[in-house]
C-alpha positions as CSV (number, residue, x, y, z in Angstrom):
1,M,21.2,1.4,33.8
2,G,18.0,1.6,31.7
3,Q,17.0,-1.2,29.4
4,I,17.3,-0.5,25.7
5,R,14.0,-1.2,23.9
6,V,14.5,-2.7,20.4
7,I,11.9,-1.8,17.8
8,P,10.3,-4.9,16.4
9,K,11.4,-5.7,12.9
10,W,7.8,-5.6,11.5
11,L,7.3,-2.1,12.9
12,L,10.6,-0.9,11.4
13,Y,9.5,-2.2,8.0
14,A,6.0,-0.7,8.4
15,I,7.6,2.7,9.1
16,I,9.8,2.4,6.1
17,A,6.8,1.4,4.0
18,L,4.9,4.4,5.3
19,F,7.7,6.7,4.3
20,W,8.0,5.4,0.8
21,W,4.2,5.3,0.3
22,G,3.9,8.8,1.6
23,I,6.3,9.9,-1.1
24,F,4.5,7.7,-3.6
25,G,1.3,9.5,-3.0
26,F,2.9,12.9,-3.4
27,L,4.7,11.9,-6.6
28,G,1.4,10.4,-7.9
29,K,-0.2,13.8,-7.7
30,V,2.6,15.8,-9.3
31,G,3.0,13.2,-12.0
32,A,-0.8,12.9,-12.7
33,D,-0.9,16.6,-13.2
34,R,1.4,16.2,-16.1
35,I,0.6,12.9,-17.9
36,S,-2.4,10.6,-18.1
37,P,-3.2,7.9,-15.5
38,S,-2.5,5.2,-18.1
39,Q,1.0,6.7,-18.8
40,M,1.5,7.0,-15.0
41,Q,0.8,3.3,-14.7
42,I,3.2,2.4,-17.5
43,F,6.1,4.4,-16.1
44,F,5.3,3.4,-12.5
45,T,5.6,-0.3,-13.6
46,I,8.9,0.4,-15.4
47,G,10.1,2.1,-12.3
48,M,9.5,-1.1,-10.3
49,V,11.8,-3.2,-12.6
50,P,15.1,-2.1,-10.9
51,V,13.8,-3.1,-7.5
52,A,12.6,-6.5,-8.9
53,V,16.1,-7.1,-10.5
54,V,17.8,-6.3,-7.2
55,C,15.5,-8.8,-5.4
56,A,16.2,-11.4,-8.1
57,F,19.9,-11.0,-7.6
58,R,19.6,-11.3,-3.8
59,L,17.7,-14.5,-4.3
60,K,20.3,-15.7,-6.8
61,F,17.5,-16.0,-9.4
62,R,16.0,-18.9,-7.5
63,I,12.3,-18.8,-8.5
64,A,9.6,-19.9,-6.0
65,T,8.0,-23.3,-6.8
66,E,5.0,-23.1,-4.4
67,R,2.3,-22.6,-7.0
68,L,-0.3,-21.0,-4.7
69,G,2.2,-18.5,-3.3
70,V,3.3,-17.6,-6.9
71,A,-0.4,-17.3,-7.9
72,Y,-1.2,-15.0,-5.0
73,S,1.8,-12.9,-5.8
74,L,0.8,-12.5,-9.5
75,L,-2.8,-11.7,-8.5
76,M,-1.6,-9.2,-6.0
77,G,0.5,-7.5,-8.8
78,V,-2.6,-7.2,-11.0
79,I,-4.7,-5.9,-8.2
80,A,-2.0,-3.4,-7.2
81,A,-1.8,-2.2,-10.8
82,L,-5.5,-1.7,-11.0
83,G,-5.5,0.1,-7.6
84,S,-2.6,2.4,-8.7
85,L,-4.3,3.1,-12.0
86,A,-7.5,4.2,-10.1
87,F,-5.3,6.2,-7.7
88,F,-3.6,8.0,-10.6
89,A,-7.0,8.8,-12.1
90,A,-8.2,10.2,-8.8
91,M,-5.1,12.3,-8.5
92,K,-5.6,13.6,-12.0
93,T,-9.0,14.9,-11.1
94,G,-8.9,15.6,-7.4
95,K,-6.9,17.0,-4.5
96,A,-4.0,15.0,-3.1
97,S,-4.9,16.2,0.4
98,L,-8.3,14.4,0.1
99,I,-7.4,11.4,-2.1
100,A,-4.3,10.3,-0.1
101,P,-6.1,9.9,3.2
102,A,-9.2,8.3,1.6
103,T,-7.1,5.7,-0.3
104,S,-4.9,5.1,2.7
105,L,-7.9,3.4,4.4
106,Y,-7.3,0.3,2.3
107,P,-5.9,-1.5,5.4
108,A,-9.5,-1.3,6.9
109,L,-10.6,-3.6,4.1
110,T,-7.6,-5.8,4.7
111,V,-8.6,-6.1,8.4
112,V,-12.2,-7.0,7.5
113,L,-11.0,-9.6,5.1
114,A,-8.6,-11.0,7.7
115,V,-11.4,-11.2,10.2
116,I,-13.8,-12.9,7.8
117,F,-11.4,-15.3,6.0
118,L,-8.4,-15.8,8.2
119,K,-10.5,-15.8,11.4
120,E,-8.3,-13.2,13.0
121,K,-9.7,-11.5,16.1
122,L,-9.9,-7.8,17.0
123,N,-10.1,-6.4,20.5
124,K,-12.3,-3.5,21.5
125,V,-9.5,-1.0,21.2
126,Q,-8.7,-2.2,17.7
127,L,-12.4,-2.0,16.7
128,C,-12.5,1.5,18.0
129,G,-9.4,2.4,16.0
130,L,-11.0,1.0,12.8
131,F,-14.2,3.0,13.5
132,L,-12.2,6.2,14.1
133,A,-10.2,5.7,10.9
134,M,-13.5,5.6,9.0
135,V,-14.8,8.7,10.8
136,S,-11.5,10.5,10.0
137,I,-12.2,10.1,6.2
138,V,-15.6,11.7,6.6
139,I,-14.1,14.6,8.5
140,L,-11.3,15.1,6.0
141,S,-13.6,15.0,3.0
142,T,-15.9,17.7,4.2
């Protein structure tokens, strides 16, 4: 009998994130065609509240006390808001078929920062993949 391969939990979550972010990008375009980027950001933030409330309930409203972790989370929220505001502005003025792939290269910056600051290592195949991702944006934008 064949062995059943279990998908790693991180990969399952990554696939779920890809699904939701794919829909996020599409809705960003159809919404930005109708209201301003600033209004998109306001309603986007309001839309996050129910998810935050569910998370708070699941944690029984126990708030983290590790200050650096909280600070990084808050800073991440500000940075995500700035990024989404720029994303909505791009969607307002451009084509989703170009903007979505270009902005989806943000993990390349994450990889570079992880290599520099966290001293993570990349093998040759991973470096090649990073390079090809950059090339793909050039190809898509022509």
